[in-house]
ZABA-27875 format. One record per residue: residue in three letters; z, x, y of N, C-alpha, C in turn. Coordinates in steps of 0.1 Angstrom, whole numbers, padded with zeros to 4 digits, always signed. Each point is the difference from the previous one (the first is absolute). Layout:
ZABA-27875
alaZXYZXYZXY
...
end
This chain:
ZABA-27875
met+0000+0011-0013+0003-0009+0010+0000+0005+0017
phe+0006+0010-0001+0001+0013+0008-0012+0004+0005
glu-0008+0005-0016-0011+0009+0006-0012-0011+0003
met-0001-0012-0002-0011-0010+0006+0005-0004+0014
val+0010+0001+0006+0004-0002+0013-0005+0015+0008
ser+0004+0012-0006-0005+0011+0006-0014+0001+0001
arg-0009-0002-0012-0015-0001+0002-0007-0006+0013
trp+0009-0015+0002-0005-0008+0009+0001+0006+0014
tyr+0015+0005+0000+0001+0005+0015-0007+0012+0000
gln-0003+0009-0008-0012+0011+0003-0012-0006+0003
arg-0007-0010-0006-0012-0007+0002-0001-0002+0017
arg+0010-0011-0001+0000-0008+0016+0005+0011+0012
phe+0010+0010-0001+0006+0009+0009-0003+0016-0002
ser-0006+0000-0005-0004+0017-0002-0007+0005+0014
asp-0004-0010+0008-0005+0003+0010+0006-0003+0016
pro+0001+0016+0006+0009-0004+0010-0001-0013+0011
his-0012+0000-0001-0003-0010+0009+0004-0015-0004
ala+0000-0003-0012+0004-0012-0006+0015+0000-0001
val+0008+0011+0003+0014+0002+0002+0001-0006+0016
ser-0008+0003+0008+0001+0000+0019-0002-0015-0001
leu-0009-0007-0008-0005-0013+0004+0013-0008-0004
val+0006+0002-0011+0014-0008-0006+0010+0001+0010
ala+0004+0013+0003+0008+0005+0010-0001-0008+0014
ile-0011-0002+0005-0004-0004+0012+0002-0019-0005
leu-0002-0002-0004+0002-0015-0006+0014-0005-0002
phe+0009+0010-0010+0014+0000-0001+0008-0005+0016
phe-0005+0013+0006+0009-0001+0012-0003-0010+0008
gly-0013-0006+0004-0004-0011+0002+0008-0013-0001
phe+0000-0001-0014+0009-0009-0006+0012-0001+0003
ile+0008+0012-0001+0016-0003+0005-0001-0001+0017
ile-0005+0000+0008+0001-0001+0013-0008-0013+0002
ile-0004-0006-0004-0001-0015+0002+0006-0007-0007
tyr+0005+0005-0009+0008-0010-0009+0018+0000+0005
phe+0000+0014+0003+0017-0002+0008-0001-0002+0016
phe-0011+0005+0005-0001+0000+0016-0008-0011+0004
gly-0007-0007-0011-0009-0013+0005+0000-0008+0013
his+0016-0006-0002+0005-0006+0011+0001+0004+0009
leu+0004+0012+0006+0000+0007+0010-0013+0002+0012
ile-0011+0003-0016-0011+0005+0009-0010-0010-0001
ala+0006-0012+0001-0010-0011-0001-0012-0004+0010
pro+0004+0001+0015-0004+0000+0008-0015+0010-0001
leu+0002+0012-0003-0009+0009-0004-0014-0004-0009
leu+0012-0009-0011-0011-0006-0012-0009-0008+0005
val+0007-0009+0008-0009-0009+0011-0013+0004+0005
ala+0005+0010+0005-0006+0007+0012-0013+0005-0009
ile+0002+0005-0010-0012+0013-0007-0009-0016-0005
val+0004-0009-0007-0014-0014-0003-0004-0001+0013
leu+0007-0004+0010-0008-0006+0013-0008+0013-0001
ala+0003+0011+0001-0011+0011+0001-0012+0002-0011
tyr+0004-0002-0008-0009-0002-0010-0012-0012+0003
leu+0004-0011+0003-0005-0011+0004-0007+0004+0012
leu+0001+0006+0011-0003+0000+0014-0010+0014+0000
glu+0003+0007-0012-0007+0015+0001-0020-0003+0006
trp-0003-0010-0012-0014-0003-0001-0006-0002+0016
pro+0006-0014+0007-0005+0002+0010+0000+0011+0010
val+0012+0005+0000+0002+0011+0007-0014+0015-0002
ser-0002+0001-0013-0010+0009-0005-0014-0007+0005
gln-0003-0012+0001-0015-0005+0003+0004+0004+0015
leu+0007-0005+0007-0002+0005+0014+0000+0013+0005
cys+0006+0011-0008-0002+0015-0001-0012+0005+0000
arg-0007-0011-0009-0015+0007-0006-0008-0006+0014
trp+0005-0009+0006-0009-0005+0014+0001+0012+0010
arg+0010+0009+0000+0004+0009+0008+0010-0004+0009
val+0006-0009-0002+0014-0003+0005+0013+0012-0002
pro+0006+0003+0012+0010+0007-0004+0012-0007-0008
arg+0003+0012-0011+0009-0006-0008+0010-0008+0004
thr+0007+0006+0009+0016-0009+0006-0004-0012+0011
leu-0012+0000+0004-0006-0011+0004-0003-0012-0010
ala-0008+0005-0009-0001-0012-0010+0016-0002-0011
val+0005+0007+0003+0014-0006-0005+0010-0008+0007
ile-0004+0000+0012+0007-0006+0011-0007-0013+0000
phe-0013+0001-0002-0010-0015+0000+0007-0008-0009
val-0002+0008-0014+0000-0008-0012+0019-0006-0003
ile+0006+0007+0009+0012-0002-0006+0006-0016+0013
leu-0010+0001+0008+0006-0007+0013-0008-0016-0010
leu-0011+0002-0003-0010-0010-0004+0011-0007-0013
phe+0002+0008-0009+0010-0003-0012+0010-0011+0004
val+0007+0005+0011+0016-0005+0003-0004-0010+0008
gly-0015+0000+0008-0004-0012+0005-0001-0010-0010
val-0010+0005-0012+0000-0013-0009+0007-0003-0008
met+0014+0005+0000+0012-0001-0006+0008-0012+0004
leu-0001+0004+0014+0010-0011+0010-0009-0010-0001
leu-0010-0005+0000-0009-0010+0003+0002-0007-0013
ser+0004+0005-0012+0000-0007-0013+0018-0003+0000
val+0006+0007+0004+0016-0002-0001+0001-0013+0009
phe-0005+0002+0010+0005-0013+0010-0011-0013-0005
gly-0011+0002-0003-0005-0008-0010+0004-0008-0010
leu+0005+0006-0007+0004-0003-0012+0013-0003-0003
val+0008+0010+0005+0015-0001+0000+0009-0015+0000
pro-0007-0005+0019+0010-0017-0001-0009-0008-0010
thr-0011-0003-0002-0004-0008-0011+0005+0004-0016
ile+0003+0009+0000+0009+0005-0018+0010-0007+0001
trp+0009+0007+0013+0014-0003+0002+0001-0015-0002
gln-0008-0011+0010+0003-0009-0002-0003-0006-0011
gln-0010+0001-0011-0004-0008-0013+0015+0009-0010
val+0003+0010+0004+0011+0003-0007+0015-0010+0001
ala+0000-0003+0012+0010-0010+0007-0001-0013-0009
asn-0013-0001+0002-0007-0019-0008+0004+0004-0014
leu-0006+0010-0005+0003+0002-0014+0015-0002-0009
val+0013+0011+0009+0008-0006-0002+0007-0010-0001
ala-0005-0008+0017+0007-0014-0003-0006-0011-0009
asp-0013+0005-0007-0003-0009-0010-0001+0003-0012
ile+0009+0009-0002+0005+0003-0015+0011-0007-0011
pro+0006-0010+0011+0008-0010-0009-0011-0011-0001
lys-0012-0003+0005-0005-0009+0001-0009+0005-0015
met-0003+0011+0000-0011+0003-0011+0007+0001-0013
tyr+0015+0005+0000+0006-0003-0012+0001-0012-0006
asn+0006-0009+0008-0001-0015-0003-0015-0006-0006
gly-0010+0004+0010-0010-0007-0007-0004+0009-0012
leu+0003+0011-0002-0006+0004-0013+0013+0003-0011
gln+0011-0008+0004+0010-0005-0011-0007-0013-0004
lys-0004-0007+0009-0001-0015-0004-0016+0002-0010
leu-0010+0008+0005-0012+0004-0006+0002+0004-0016
ile+0010+0009-0002+0003+0005-0013+0006-0011-0008
ala+0010-0009+0006+0002-0008-0005-0009-0008-0008
thr-0011-0007+0008-0012-0008-0005-0002+0005-0014
ile+0001+0012-0001-0012+0007-0009+0004-0003-0013
pro+0015-0002-0007-0001-0005-0013-0005-0016-0003
glu+0000-0006+0013-0010-0013-0003-0013+0000+0002
arg-0004+0012+0005-0015+0001-0001-0004+0005-0011
phe+0008+0013-0004-0002+0008-0014+0008-0003-0007
pro+0006-0008-0007+0010+0000-0009+0001+0013-0012
glu-0012+0000-0003-0001+0014-0009+0000+0014+0002
leu+0002+0002+0014-0002+0011+0009+0016+0006+0004
ala+0005-0012+0005+0013+0000+0005+0015-0006-0008
asn+0011+0007+0007+0012-0008-0005+0007-0003+0012
leu+0007-0011+0004+0005+0001+0012+0017+0008+0005
gln+0007+0002-0014+0011+0012-0001-0004+0012+0008
ile-0012+0005-0007-0007+0011+0002-0005+0001+0015
val-0005-0009+0003-0006-0002+0015+0011+0000+0009
glu+0013-0007-0002+0012+0001+0008+0003+0013+0001
ser+0003+0004-0011+0008+0015+0000-0008+0009+0009
ile-0016-0001+0000-0009+0012+0005+0005-0005+0014
met-0002-0013+0007+0002-0002+0015+0017+0007+0003
asn+0007-0005-0007+0014+0007+0001+0001+0013+0007
asn-0010+0008-0013+0001+0013+0002-0010+0005+0010
ala-0009-0007+0007-0008+0000+0011+0010-0004+0013
lys+0007-0008+0000+0009+0000+0012+0006+0008+0003
asp+0011+0004-0011+0008+0017+0001-0007+0008+0006
lys-0013+0003-0004-0006+0010+0007-0009+0000+0008
ala+0001-0013+0007-0005-0003+0012+0010+0003+0011
ile+0012-0004-0003+0015+0002+0008+0000+0013+0001
gly-0001+0006-0008+0001+0014-0002-0007+0012+0007
met-0012-0006+0001-0014+0003+0007+0006-0002+0014
gly+0002-0012+0003+0009-0003+0013+0005+0009+0008
glu+0012+0002-0009+0010+0011+0003-0003+0014+0005
ser-0010+0005-0009-0005+0011-0001-0011+0001+0016
leu-0007-0011+0003-0007+0003+0011+0008+0001+0014
val+0013-0013+0001+0007+0004+0008+0006+0013+0002
lys+0005+0007-0009+0002+0015+0001-0005+0009+0002
gly-0013+0000-0006-0009+0007+0005-0003-0002+0017
ser-0003-0013+0004-0006-0001+0013+0015+0007+0006
leu+0012+0001-0004+0013+0004+0010-0006+0018-0001
ala-0002+0003-0009-0003+0015-0004-0012+0005+0009
ser-0012-0009+0002-0007+0003+0006-0001+0003+0014
leu+0010-0006+0009+0006-0003+0013+0005+0012-0003
val+0006+0010-0004+0007+0012-0002-0011+0013+0003
ser-0009-0004-0009-0014+0011+0003-0008-0002+0007
leu+0003-0009+0011-0009-0001+0014-0001+0012+0005
ala+0008+0010-0002+0003+0014+0008-0007+0008-0007
thr+0001+0001-0012-0006+0007-0009-0020-0003+0005
leu-0003-0014-0001-0012-0002+0005-0005+0007+0013
gly+0008-0004+0008-0002+0007+0015-0003+0018-0001
val+0010+0001-0006-0003+0016-0001-0016+0005-0007
tyr+0001-0008-0009-0014+0001-0006-0010+0001+0009
leu+0000-0013+0005-0013-0001+0013-0001+0014+0010
ile+0011+0005+0002-0003+0011+0007-0006+0012-0006
leu+0007+0003-0014-0003+0013-0005-0014-0001-0004
val-0003-0013-0007-0010+0001-0011-0012+0003+0008
pro-0004-0010+0013-0012+0004+0008+0001+0018+0002
leu+0010+0004+0005-0001+0015+0003-0001+0011-0008
leu+0003-0005-0012+0000+0009-0017-0020-0006-0002
val-0001-0011+0004-0015+0000-0005-0007+0011+0009
phe+0001-0002+0013-0008+0007+0009-0002+0015-0002
phe+0018+0004-0004-0004+0015-0002-0006+0005-0013
leu+0001-0010-0012-0007+0004-0006-0016-0004-0003
leu-0002-0003+0007-0015-0001+0004-0004+0007+0009
lys+0002+0006+0012+0003+0007+0006-0004+0014-0007
asp+0015+0003-0003-0001+0013-0006-0003+0004-0016
lys-0010-0007-0004-0001-0004-0018+0002+0015-0002
arg-0010+0011+0009-0005+0009-0010+0013+0010+0001
glu+0004+0000+0010+0010+0011+0001+0015-0005-0006
met+0002-0011-0001+0011-0006-0013-0007+0005-0011
leu-0014+0000-0005-0003+0003-0013+0001+0014-0006
lys-0002+0007+0014-0004+0017-0004+0017+0003+0001
met+0009-0008+0007+0015+0002+0001+0005-0002-0016
ala-0008-0010-0007+0008-0003-0013-0007+0010-0012
ser-0009+0003+0000-0007+0012-0004+0006+0009-0002
gly+0011+0007+0012+0003+0012+0002+0016+0002-0010
ile+0000-0012-0002+0015+0001-0008-0003-0005-0016
met-0014-0004-0001+0001+0000-0015-0005+0013-0008
pro+0003-0006-0014+0001+0018-0008-0019+0002+0001
arg+0002+0012-0001-0017+0008-0001-0007-0006-0008
asn+0007+0000-0014-0010+0000-0012-0001-0020-0001
arg-0007-0005+0007+0001-0012+0005-0017-0009-0003
asn-0006+0010-0006-0017-0003-0002-0001-0019-0005
leu+0010-0001-0011-0004-0015-0008+0007-0010+0012
ala+0014+0003+0007+0007-0005+0007-0013-0004+0010
asn-0005+0010+0007-0012-0001+0010-0012-0011-0005
lys-0001+0002-0015-0010-0010-0006+0001-0016+0001
val+0016-0001-0004+0006-0013-0001+0002-0006+0015
trp+0009+0009+0008-0006-0006+0014-0012-0007+0006
val-0011+0006+0000-0011-0003+0002-0004-0014-0003
glu+0004-0001-0013-0003-0011-0007+0006-0010+0004
met+0013+0002-0001+0008-0012+0002+0001-0003+0016
asn-0002+0008+0003+0001-0001+0018-0010-0010+0004
gln-0015+0002-0004-0011-0009-0003+0003-0018-0005
gln+0007+0002-0012+0004-0013-0004+0009-0003+0011
ile+0010+0004+0001+0013-0009+0010-0006-0006+0014
ser-0010+0008+0000-0005-0006+0013-0010-0013+0003
asn-0011+0000-0013-0004-0008-0004+0010-0010-0008
tyr+0010+0000-0004+0008-0010-0004+0009-0007+0009
ile+0003+0004+0011+0008-0001+0011-0011-0011+0007
arg-0011+0005+0004-0011-0007+0008-0003-0012-0009
gly-0002+0003-0012-0005-0013-0007+0010-0010-0002
lys+0012+0006-0002+0013-0011-0005+0002-0013+0013
val-0001+0007+0012-0001-0004+0014-0011-0008+0003
leu-0012+0000-0008-0015-0007+0000+0007-0011-0010
glu+0005+0003-0012+0000-0010-0010+0011-0010+0006
ile+0010+0005+0012+0010-0005+0001-0005-0016+0010
ile-0008+0007+0010-0008-0008+0010-0006-0011-0008
ile-0009+0003-0010-0013-0009-0004+0011-0009-0008
val+0007+0001-0012+0005-0005-0008+0007-0013+0009
gly+0007+0006+0014+0010-0008+0006-0010-0012+0008
ser-0015+0007+0006-0001-0010+0006-0011-0011-0008
val-0005+0002-0012-0006-0003-0006+0014-0013-0006
ser+0009+0002-0004+0011-0007-0004+0004-0010+0014
tyr+0000+0007+0010+0005-0011+0013-0011-0010-0001
val-0017+0003+0000-0012-0008+0003+0005-0013-0013
thr+0002+0004-0012-0002-0005-0012+0012-0011+0002
phe+0013+0001+0007+0011-0005-0002-0001-0011+0013
ala-0009+0004+0009-0003-0006+0010-0009-0010-0001
val-0013+0002-0009-0006-0007-0002+0005-0015-0011
leu+0013+0006-0008+0001-0011-0009+0014-0007+0008
asp+0006+0006+0012+0008-0007+0008+0012+0001-0009
leu+0007+0012-0002+0007+0004-0006+0014+0003+0010
arg+0012-0006-0001+0006+0002+0012+0009+0014-0003
tyr+0002+0006+0010+0003+0016+0001-0010+0010-0004
ser-0012-0002+0002-0012+0005-0003+0003+0016+0004
val+0004+0003+0015+0003+0012+0004+0007+0006-0005
leu+0015-0004-0002+0007+0009-0008-0001+0000-0015
leu-0008-0008-0009-0001+0004-0011-0015+0008+0000
ser-0009+0004+0007-0011+0006-0001+0006+0015+0006
val+0008-0001+0007+0006+0012+0006+0008+0007-0013
ala+0007-0008-0009+0009+0002-0012-0012+0005-0009
val-0013-0007-0002-0010+0003-0010-0008+0013+0004
gly-0001+0005+0013-0006+0010+0005+0006+0012-0006
phe+0015-0002+0004+0010+0013-0001+0003+0002-0015
ser-0005-0012-0007+0001+0004-0012-0004+0008-0013
val-0009+0006+0008-0013+0007-0008+0007+0013+0005
leu+0012+0004+0004+0006+0011+0000+0004+0004-0016
ile+0007-0007-0004+0003-0001-0015-0008+0001-0009
pro-0010+0004-0009-0012-0005-0006+0007-0006-0013
tyr-0010-0014-0002+0004-0009-0010+0012-0008+0000
ile+0016+0008+0003+0007-0006+0002+0005-0009+0012
gly-0007+0004+0012+0002-0008+0012-0009-0009+0001
ala-0012-0003-0009-0006-0015+0002+0003-0008-0011
ala+0008+0006-0008+0009-0012-0012+0009-0002+0009
ala+0010+0008+0009+0011-0008+0011+0000-0008+0007
val-0013+0001+0008-0005-0008+0011-0007-0011-0004
thr-0004-0003-0014-0003-0012-0007+0013-0012-0002
val+0012+0005-0002+0007-0010+0003+0001-0010+0014
pro+0005+0012+0009-0001-0008+0011-0012-0013+0007
val-0008+0008-0004-0016-0009+0003+0000-0009-0009
ala+0003+0000-0014-0001-0012-0005+0013-0013-0002
ile+0011+0006+0006+0009-0009+0006-0001-0009+0012
val-0007+0009+0011-0001-0006+0010-0012-0013+0001
gly-0010+0007-0016-0014-0012+0001+0011-0012-0007
leu+0007+0004-0010+0003-0011-0009+0009-0008+0008
phe+0010+0007+0011+0008-0012+0009-0010-0011+0009
gln-0008+0006+0003-0009-0003+0011-0012-0011-0010
trp-0003+0005-0007-0013-0011-0008+0008-0007-0012
glu+0010+0004-0007+0001-0003-0013-0010+0005-0015
leu-0002-0006-0008-0008-0002-0012-0014+0001+0007
thr-0003-0002+0008-0015-0006+0007-0010+0010-0003
ser-0012-0009+0000-0015+0012+0005+0003+0010+0007
gln+0007-0001+0014+0001+0007+0013+0008+0012-0006
phe+0008+0002-0010+0011+0012-0002-0013+0004-0009
tyr-0003-0003-0009-0009+0006-0008-0011+0005+0005
tyr-0006-0003+0008-0008+0006+0010+0008+0015+0007
leu+0007+0000-0003+0010+0012+0011+0004+0007-0009
leu+0001+0000-0011+0001+0007-0009-0013+0008-0007
ile-0010-0010-0001-0012+0007-0004-0004+0009+0014
ala-0001-0004+0012-0002+0009+0009+0007+0014+0001
tyr+0015+0000-0001+0008+0009-0002-0005+0010-0011
ala-0001-0004-0011-0004+0005-0012-0014+0009+0003
ile-0009-0007+0008-0017+0005+0002+0007+0012+0012
ile+0007+0001+0008+0005+0011+0009+0003+0008-0007
gln+0011+0000-0010+0005+0012-0008-0008+0007-0008
ala-0011-0007-0007-0009+0005-0008-0010+0007+0008
leu-0004-0007+0010-0011+0011+0010+0008+0012+0005
asp+0012-0004+0004+0008+0012+0005+0002+0015-0007
gly+0001-0006-0016+0001+0009-0012-0012+0007-0005
asn-0011-0008-0001-0014+0002-0006-0006+0006+0008
val-0002-0002+0013-0012+0000+0009+0004+0011+0010
leu+0012-0008+0009+0007+0012+0011+0006+0011-0003
val+0006+0004-0010+0007+0008-0004-0004+0012-0005
pro-0014-0004-0011-0006+0011-0001-0011+0005+0010
ile-0004-0010+0010-0005+0005+0012+0006+0012+0006
leu+0016-0006+0004+0008+0009+0011+0004+0012-0008
phe+0002-0001-0013+0011+0012-0007-0008+0004-0017
ser-0010+0006+0005-0012+0004-0011+0005+0008-0009
glu+0014+0008+0007+0002+0012-0007+0013-0007-0007
ala+0008-0012+0005+0013+0000-0003-0005-0015-0012
val-0008-0003-0004-0008-0010-0009+0002+0005-0014
asn+0001+0014-0002-0003+0009-0010+0014+0000-0010
leu+0008-0003+0009+0015+0002-0005+0003-0015-0008
his+0007-0003-0011+0000-0007-0009+0009-0008+0004
pro-0002-0018+0002+0012-0006+0004+0014+0003-0003
val+0000+0003-0013+0016+0003-0006+0005+0016+0011
ala-0008+0005+0001+0005+0013+0007-0001-0004+0017
ile-0006-0010+0004+0005-0001+0012+0012-0012+0000
ile+0001-0008-0010+0014-0007+0000+0013+0007+0001
val-0002+0009-0010+0010+0009-0003+0003+0011+0008
ala-0006+0005+0013-0004+0006+0012+0009-0007+0008
val-0005-0011+0000+0005-0008+0016+0021-0001-0009
leu+0001-0003-0009+0015+0001-0005+0007+0012+0000
val-0006+0013-0005+0008+0011+0001+0000+0003+0015
phe-0013+0001+0006+0003+0005+0017+0007-0008+0008
gly-0001-0013-0005+0005-0011+0012+0015+0002-0004
gly+0002+0001-0014+0018+0004-0003+0004+0015+0010
leu-0009+0008-0004+0002+0011+0007+0005+0001+0018
trp-0011-0008+0008-0002+0001+0013-0002-0010+0009
gly+0002-0013-0012+0002-0012+0009-0017-0005+0001
phe+0000-0004+0017-0009-0003+0002-0016+0012+0002
trp+0008+0013+0005-0012+0005-0002-0001+0006-0013
gly+0006-0001-0009-0008+0006-0016-0006-0014-0001
val+0004-0014-0001-0012-0009-0003-0011+0001+0011
phe+0000+0004+0010-0012-0001+0011-0010+0012-0005
phe+0003+0009-0005-0006+0015-0002+0000-0001-0019
ala+0003-0012-0006-0001+0004-0010-0011+0002-0012
ile-0014-0006+0005-0011+0005-0002-0005+0016+0003
pro+0002+0004+0014+0000+0014-0001+0010+0008-0006
leu+0010-0004-0002+0008+0009-0007-0004+0003-0017
ala-0002-0012-0006-0007+0003-0012-0012+0003-0003
thr-0008+0000+0012-0013+0010-0002+0005+0012+0001
leu+0010+0003+0012+0005+0018+0001+0005+0003-0016
val+0010-0008-0004+0004+0003-0015-0010+0006-0008
lys-0010-0009+0000-0015+0001-0008-0008+0014+0004
ala-0002+0000+0013-0007+0012+0007+0009+0013-0007
val+0009+0002+0003+0010+0009-0005+0000+0001-0013
trp-0001-0007-0006+0003+0002-0017-0014+0005-0003
asn-0011-0002+0007-0016+0007-0002-0001+0010-0001
ala+0008+0002+0016-0002+0015+0006+0008+0012-0007
leu+0011-0006-0009+0008+0013-0006-0012+0005-0011
pro+0002+0013-0003-0010+0007-0007+0007-0008-0018
ser-0010-0001-0009+0004-0005-0011-0002+0012-0009
asn-0007+0011+0004-0003+0008-0009+0000+0014+0002
glu+0007+0010-0007-0001+0012+0006-0010+0006+0001
glu-0009+0000-0007-0013+0009-0002-0012-0012+0014
his+0002-0007+0004-0006-0010+0006+0009+0000+0015
pro+0001+0013+0005+0008-0007+0017-0005-0008+0008
pro+0004-0006+0012-0006-0011+0006-0010+0010+0010
thr-0010-0004+0008-0006+0004+0010+0007+0005+0010
gln+0002+0012+0007+0004+0002+0012-0005-0006+0010
ile+0003-0007+0011-0005+0001+0013+0004+0005+0013
glu-0010+0008+0006+0006+0008+0006+0000-0008+0015
end
């Protein structure tokens, strides 16, 4: 057993470049795992810098000085975000308040509907089982209400943190974009010398992360917009709130879509009961999810779809458990990184990897 492990180690880590690659990844993991909450504004700024790098680069190609290009792009981005926030947040807040006020009515209506199931379908339901399910649902609803109140109180405390973010993040984004080359040169100066494999993986992952962030933002906008148009055409209540939830659900592959299906179905059931309009809603929502998973995602993430769905779900669970939101957001790039690193490590002593100068 020891000899087998020794041979595997020699095959994979006989090259000093491979050792440097693993060491860099190990220290990066340690820093993010233990100090991620301290450098959270920097992580947000890095994501936004990746998102805004493309328009900045396009302006630089048109011979606009990089500093002016960065200022223009950041001001434009902040303006669009402010318009979106002031346009959406009041509507979303009003719909959240209406939804909270309608929860008791929704519960009573759902209880009456389920109580009629034994009469409609006596072979499929038992009244005692239905009552037990409704009692459990009521307890869960009460618990969720208490959690929501506690979360609202806790969010008031975090307003100061949000204010700090609103000041720090734009400044960090500005300097990350403006001094990109200088910072990369500084970072390369503290890296190990034997880092050919690390450079190879970095070039591949840098492009993939950039494409992933832009693609994910586009996916959120497209899926949310299409969902809103669909819900508005069907005259579904809380259409803005639900479409925003559907849009952001794409952050969590597979799991997010399944989770958002529940509130969409409950609202539709409360509004229309088991009528044809309710089934139209479910069919339209299923079509949106099918087009997202089978058309939009392969177009936006051509590299990511090479990962098996099981690998993506495992990555969401593992990295989400380690790093919370950021682990979930970057689950696909991190899974791709693991795959790229594994493929980059030498697998045979007689055939070392090609050196990249």
